[in-house]
LUMGU-988053 format. One record per residue (C-alpha): residue number from 1; residue in three letters; y, x, z. Coordinates in nm, 3 decimals, decimal comma, always signed. Layout:
NUM / ALA / Y / X / Z
...
This chain:
1 / UNK / +11,176 / +7,351 / +10,489
2 / UNK / +11,341 / +7,678 / +10,393
3 / UNK / +11,429 / +7,714 / +10,023
4 / UNK / +11,474 / +8,065 / +9,889
5 / UNK / +11,729 / +8,203 / +9,645
6 / UNK / +11,601 / +8,281 / +9,294
7 / UNK / +11,615 / +8,624 / +9,133
8 / UNK / +11,957 / +8,570 / +8,975
9 / UNK / +12,117 / +8,443 / +9,295
10 / UNK / +11,959 / +8,722 / +9,500
11 / UNK / +12,159 / +8,984 / +9,306
12 / UNK / +12,478 / +8,834 / +9,453
13 / UNK / +12,377 / +8,785 / +9,819
14 / UNK / +12,552 / +8,955 / +10,109
15 / UNK / +12,345 / +9,130 / +10,376
16 / UNK / +12,351 / +8,826 / +10,604
17 / UNK / +12,262 / +8,591 / +10,317
18 / UNK / +11,978 / +8,816 / +10,210
19 / UNK / +11,840 / +8,814 / +10,564
20 / UNK / +11,872 / +8,438 / +10,605
21 / UNK / +11,678 / +8,386 / +10,282
22 / UNK / +11,402 / +8,644 / +10,303
23 / UNK / +11,362 / +8,750 / +10,669
24 / UNK / +11,185 / +8,542 / +10,934
25 / UNK / +11,224 / +8,631 / +11,301
26 / UNK / +11,174 / +8,462 / +11,638
27 / UNK / +10,814 / +8,356 / +11,575
28 / UNK / +10,672 / +8,485 / +11,904
29 / UNK / +10,822 / +8,280 / +12,188
30 / UNK / +10,638 / +8,308 / +12,523
31 / UNK / +10,453 / +7,989 / +12,613
32 / UNK / +10,516 / +7,821 / +12,277
33 / UNK / +10,396 / +7,765 / +11,922
34 / UNK / +10,674 / +7,834 / +11,669
35 / UNK / +10,638 / +7,726 / +11,304
36 / UNK / +10,843 / +7,778 / +10,987
37 / UNK / +10,772 / +7,581 / +10,667
38 / UNK / +10,888 / +7,771 / +10,357
39 / UNK / +10,905 / +7,678 / +9,990
40 / UNK / +10,713 / +7,991 / +9,886
41 / UNK / +10,386 / +7,843 / +9,761
42 / UNK / +10,449 / +7,604 / +10,054
43 / UNK / +10,346 / +7,858 / +10,315
44 / UNK / +10,373 / +7,780 / +10,686
45 / UNK / +10,424 / +8,081 / +10,914
46 / UNK / +10,396 / +8,072 / +11,289
47 / UNK / +10,342 / +8,246 / +11,617
48 / UNK / +10,163 / +8,136 / +11,934
49 / UNK / +10,200 / +8,316 / +12,268
50 / UNK / +9,990 / +8,130 / +12,528
51 / UNK / +10,061 / +8,201 / +12,894
52 / UNK / +9,902 / +7,996 / +13,175
53 / UNK / +9,806 / +7,686 / +12,977
54 / UNK / +9,644 / +7,662 / +12,633
55 / UNK / +9,874 / +7,591 / +12,340
56 / UNK / +9,786 / +7,336 / +12,074
57 / UNK / +9,860 / +7,369 / +11,702
58 / UNK / +10,002 / +7,031 / +11,600
59 / UNK / +10,118 / +6,924 / +11,257
60 / UNK / +10,497 / +6,936 / +11,216
61 / UNK / +10,668 / +6,638 / +11,056
62 / UNK / +10,715 / +6,834 / +10,731
63 / UNK / +10,337 / +6,825 / +10,668
64 / UNK / +10,313 / +6,443 / +10,694
65 / UNK / +9,959 / +6,487 / +10,828
66 / UNK / +9,763 / +6,367 / +11,131
67 / UNK / +9,650 / +6,722 / +11,209
68 / UNK / +9,768 / +7,062 / +11,093
69 / UNK / +9,466 / +7,156 / +10,880
70 / UNK / +9,420 / +6,813 / +10,722
71 / UNK / +9,505 / +6,956 / +10,380
72 / UNK / +9,548 / +7,323 / +10,471
73 / UNK / +9,366 / +7,645 / +10,552
74 / UNK / +9,485 / +7,893 / +10,812
75 / UNK / +9,460 / +8,266 / +10,880
76 / UNK / +9,529 / +8,374 / +11,240
77 / UNK / +9,573 / +8,738 / +11,344
78 / UNK / +9,592 / +8,852 / +11,706
79 / UNK / +9,842 / +9,138 / +11,733
80 / UNK / +9,827 / +9,195 / +12,110
81 / UNK / +9,594 / +9,155 / +12,409
82 / UNK / +9,265 / +8,967 / +12,409
83 / UNK / +9,267 / +8,588 / +12,379
84 / UNK / +9,064 / +8,291 / +12,259
85 / UNK / +9,107 / +8,036 / +11,980
86 / UNK / +8,918 / +7,707 / +12,004
87 / UNK / +8,855 / +7,507 / +11,686
88 / UNK / +8,698 / +7,163 / +11,729
89 / UNK / +8,519 / +7,277 / +12,045
90 / UNK / +8,400 / +7,613 / +11,910
91 / UNK / +8,551 / +7,911 / +12,093
92 / UNK / +8,629 / +8,243 / +11,926
93 / UNK / +8,711 / +8,553 / +12,134
94 / UNK / +8,994 / +8,742 / +11,964
95 / UNK / +9,061 / +9,109 / +12,029
96 / UNK / +9,366 / +9,287 / +11,892
97 / UNK / +9,362 / +9,287 / +11,509
98 / UNK / +9,081 / +9,032 / +11,484
99 / UNK / +9,140 / +8,752 / +11,230
100 / UNK / +9,017 / +8,393 / +11,240
101 / UNK / +8,996 / +8,191 / +10,920
102 / UNK / +9,024 / +7,817 / +10,993
103 / UNK / +8,902 / +7,587 / +10,716
104 / UNK / +9,057 / +7,272 / +10,579
105 / UNK / +8,966 / +6,962 / +10,779
106 / UNK / +8,962 / +7,130 / +11,121
107 / UNK / +9,125 / +6,894 / +11,369
108 / UNK / +9,186 / +7,050 / +11,711
109 / UNK / +9,309 / +7,409 / +11,733
110 / UNK / +9,418 / +7,567 / +12,062
111 / UNK / +9,521 / +7,915 / +12,176
112 / UNK / +9,459 / +8,088 / +12,510
113 / UNK / +9,526 / +8,431 / +12,660
114 / UNK / +9,269 / +8,604 / +12,880
115 / UNK / +9,550 / +8,737 / +13,100
116 / UNK / +9,884 / +8,557 / +13,119
117 / UNK / +10,047 / +8,879 / +13,235
118 / UNK / +9,936 / +9,045 / +12,909
119 / UNK / +9,926 / +8,753 / +12,665
120 / UNK / +9,771 / +8,741 / +12,322
121 / UNK / +10,015 / +8,705 / +12,035
122 / UNK / +9,873 / +8,503 / +11,750
123 / UNK / +10,028 / +8,522 / +11,402
124 / UNK / +9,965 / +8,213 / +11,188
125 / UNK / +9,967 / +8,195 / +10,805
126 / UNK / +9,876 / +7,870 / +10,630
127 / UNK / +9,863 / +7,755 / +10,268
128 / UNK / +9,754 / +7,426 / +10,108
129 / UNK / +9,379 / +7,416 / +10,035
130 / UNK / +9,191 / +7,228 / +9,763
131 / UNK / +8,849 / +7,277 / +9,928
132 / UNK / +8,693 / +7,325 / +10,270
133 / UNK / +8,542 / +7,659 / +10,375
134 / UNK / +8,371 / +7,747 / +10,703
135 / UNK / +8,579 / +7,866 / +10,996
136 / UNK / +8,497 / +8,235 / +11,043
137 / UNK / +8,603 / +8,515 / +11,276
138 / UNK / +8,637 / +8,864 / +11,128
139 / UNK / +8,672 / +9,148 / +11,377
140 / UNK / +8,876 / +9,457 / +11,305
141 / UNK / +8,553 / +9,658 / +11,283
142 / UNK / +8,397 / +9,412 / +11,035
143 / UNK / +8,692 / +9,405 / +10,794
144 / UNK / +8,645 / +9,580 / +10,459
145 / UNK / +8,857 / +9,891 / +10,510
146 / UNK / +8,971 / +10,175 / +10,286
147 / UNK / +9,157 / +10,496 / +10,368
148 / UNK / +9,443 / +10,546 / +10,123
149 / UNK / +9,728 / +10,790 / +10,060
150 / UNK / +9,786 / +11,143 / +10,172
151 / UNK / +9,972 / +11,318 / +10,450
152 / UNK / +10,168 / +11,515 / +10,190
153 / UNK / +10,315 / +11,194 / +10,044
154 / UNK / +10,373 / +11,042 / +10,392
155 / UNK / +10,160 / +10,735 / +10,316
156 / UNK / +9,821 / +10,801 / +10,478
157 / UNK / +9,700 / +10,458 / +10,583
158 / UNK / +9,406 / +10,227 / +10,657
159 / UNK / +9,400 / +9,908 / +10,450
160 / UNK / +9,167 / +9,638 / +10,585
161 / UNK / +9,079 / +9,315 / +10,402
162 / UNK / +8,978 / +9,015 / +10,617
163 / UNK / +9,017 / +8,697 / +10,411
164 / UNK / +8,922 / +8,777 / +10,050
165 / UNK / +8,645 / +8,733 / +9,793
166 / UNK / +8,418 / +8,977 / +9,976
167 / UNK / +8,493 / +8,854 / +10,329
168 / UNK / +8,593 / +8,522 / +10,483
169 / UNK / +8,604 / +8,271 / +10,197
170 / UNK / +8,915 / +8,062 / +10,130
171 / UNK / +9,080 / +7,841 / +9,871
172 / UNK / +9,380 / +8,065 / +9,800
173 / UNK / +9,468 / +8,265 / +10,112
174 / UNK / +9,416 / +8,642 / +10,097
175 / UNK / +9,496 / +8,832 / +10,416
176 / UNK / +9,465 / +9,181 / +10,559
177 / UNK / +9,622 / +9,451 / +10,773
178 / UNK / +9,751 / +9,798 / +10,682
179 / UNK / +9,798 / +10,065 / +10,951
180 / UNK / +10,015 / +10,370 / +10,882
181 / UNK / +9,877 / +10,683 / +11,046
182 / UNK / +10,095 / +10,910 / +11,264
183 / UNK / +10,330 / +11,110 / +11,044
184 / UNK / +10,312 / +10,856 / +10,757
185 / UNK / +10,587 / +10,604 / +10,688
186 / UNK / +10,563 / +10,474 / +10,329
187 / UNK / +10,370 / +10,158 / +10,236
188 / UNK / +10,277 / +10,007 / +9,899
189 / UNK / +10,400 / +10,280 / +9,670
190 / UNK / +10,400 / +10,286 / +9,369
191 / UNK / +10,559 / +9,943 / +9,392
192 / UNK / +10,450 / +9,629 / +9,207
193 / UNK / +10,501 / +9,256 / +9,168
194 / UNK / +10,254 / +8,962 / +9,167
195 / UNK / +10,347 / +8,718 / +8,892
196 / UNK / +10,067 / +8,478 / +8,996
197 / UNK / +10,099 / +8,508 / +9,376
198 / UNK / +10,358 / +8,529 / +9,649
199 / UNK / +10,326 / +8,748 / +9,959
200 / UNK / +10,448 / +8,771 / +10,317
201 / UNK / +10,462 / +9,083 / +10,534
202 / UNK / +10,457 / +9,076 / +10,915
203 / UNK / +10,563 / +9,416 / +11,050
204 / UNK / +10,434 / +9,494 / +11,399
205 / UNK / +10,367 / +9,792 / +11,624
206 / UNK / +10,716 / +9,909 / +11,524
207 / UNK / +10,857 / +10,113 / +11,817
208 / UNK / +11,166 / +9,971 / +11,989
209 / UNK / +11,387 / +10,253 / +11,861
210 / UNK / +11,248 / +10,240 / +11,506
211 / UNK / +11,311 / +10,029 / +11,193
212 / UNK / +11,143 / +9,974 / +10,858
213 / UNK / +11,356 / +9,971 / +10,544
214 / UNK / +11,183 / +9,708 / +10,330
215 / UNK / +11,244 / +9,734 / +9,955
216 / UNK / +11,261 / +9,402 / +9,767
217 / UNK / +11,415 / +9,242 / +9,460
218 / UNK / +11,362 / +9,287 / +9,086
219 / UNK / +11,247 / +9,639 / +8,990
220 / UNK / +11,578 / +9,706 / +8,813
221 / UNK / +11,788 / +9,530 / +9,083
222 / UNK / +11,636 / +9,634 / +9,415
223 / UNK / +11,773 / +9,529 / +9,752
224 / UNK / +11,667 / +9,620 / +10,103
225 / UNK / +11,618 / +9,462 / +10,444
226 / UNK / +11,627 / +9,641 / +10,779
227 / UNK / +11,318 / +9,509 / +10,961
228 / UNK / +11,221 / +9,541 / +11,327
229 / UNK / +10,910 / +9,470 / +11,530
230 / UNK / +10,740 / +9,132 / +11,471
231 / UNK / +10,968 / +9,029 / +11,185
232 / UNK / +10,841 / +8,882 / +10,857
233 / UNK / +10,960 / +8,947 / +10,501
234 / UNK / +10,909 / +8,686 / +10,227
235 / UNK / +10,824 / +8,818 / +9,882
236 / UNK / +10,853 / +8,587 / +9,576
237 / UNK / +10,647 / +8,658 / +9,265
238 / UNK / +10,939 / +8,836 / +9,093
239 / UNK / +11,007 / +9,075 / +9,382
240 / UNK / +10,871 / +9,418 / +9,460
241 / UNK / +10,758 / +9,471 / +9,820
242 / UNK / +10,725 / +9,804 / +9,992
243 / UNK / +10,883 / +9,986 / +10,281
244 / UNK / +10,957 / +10,309 / +10,462
245 / UNK / +10,986 / +10,338 / +10,838
246 / UNK / +11,142 / +10,580 / +11,083
247 / UNK / +10,798 / +10,591 / +11,248
248 / UNK / +10,448 / +10,483 / +11,160
249 / UNK / +10,379 / +10,110 / +11,205
250 / UNK / +10,136 / +9,833 / +11,109
251 / UNK / +10,181 / +9,528 / +10,890
252 / UNK / +9,987 / +9,216 / +10,800
253 / UNK / +9,998 / +9,113 / +10,437
254 / UNK / +9,907 / +8,763 / +10,326
255 / UNK / +9,912 / +8,608 / +9,980
256 / UNK / +9,879 / +8,265 / +9,824
257 / UNK / +9,891 / +8,152 / +9,462
258 / UNK / +9,684 / +8,106 / +9,149
259 / UNK / +9,402 / +8,352 / +9,220
260 / UNK / +9,249 / +8,580 / +9,482
261 / UNK / +9,210 / +8,893 / +9,267
262 / UNK / +9,349 / +9,170 / +9,486
263 / UNK / +9,413 / +9,397 / +9,186
264 / UNK / +9,608 / +9,132 / +8,990
265 / UNK / +9,947 / +9,300 / +9,006
266 / UNK / +10,212 / +9,434 / +8,773
267 / UNK / +10,268 / +9,801 / +8,852
268 / UNK / +10,622 / +9,938 / +8,844
269 / UNK / +10,655 / +10,304 / +8,751
270 / UNK / +10,865 / +10,508 / +8,992
271 / UNK / +11,105 / +10,597 / +8,710
272 / UNK / +11,174 / +10,226 / +8,647
273 / UNK / +11,300 / +10,149 / +8,999
274 / UNK / +11,675 / +10,116 / +9,038
């Protein structure tokens, strides 16, 4: 279990301490399932990269459960080549940027790649669930998408909602993907906080020679993290969360907390940021 620094302590962290608290890397190990249990609304983050043999999602000791989804719900995003997820005998073909919602009570979950030479890369986000909802696949094309921003402000982007009130139903998980268009680099500006939810960002499709400068911290005490491809940033309720890259990129945002109202946020005026 990773425990995060609070707002007061975060003001005093060195670069390495800031990264060890709020940055998650190393999730996508070939031929393995990697999991991290974090005291941020008790989220579990993971990655699965199946090669020749299917990979099984088992419950880590920290869950004290017979199976992973015994008391949890899961959102799974494929960020690479085509693969398959099997849930209790039902098979779901997963193209790049398809999402599978797995409901509480599901027992056997496995991952496969169609081609071991070009494996799927499955990103896993799980929160505790108080109720069971049907397992449901949402393709990239079926997600509820909006075009936002402008080229002039360098934030032209496609925001797609997968797990939300108008899509795959869940207990508390809200999940989607935002794609920055060529020539655009800014995400989530103007900035804001979520006093009733926490959020995690997975940055992907970041070129090898590029970085994203992720802005975090209290609005009047901002800090930053240098983020590279397939790294995750943890955002507590008191922290802003936005970023600017040296190239366009894509990120998956996922939230858990008291409600699922996408617009429940506390806007921070640009003049208030410090």
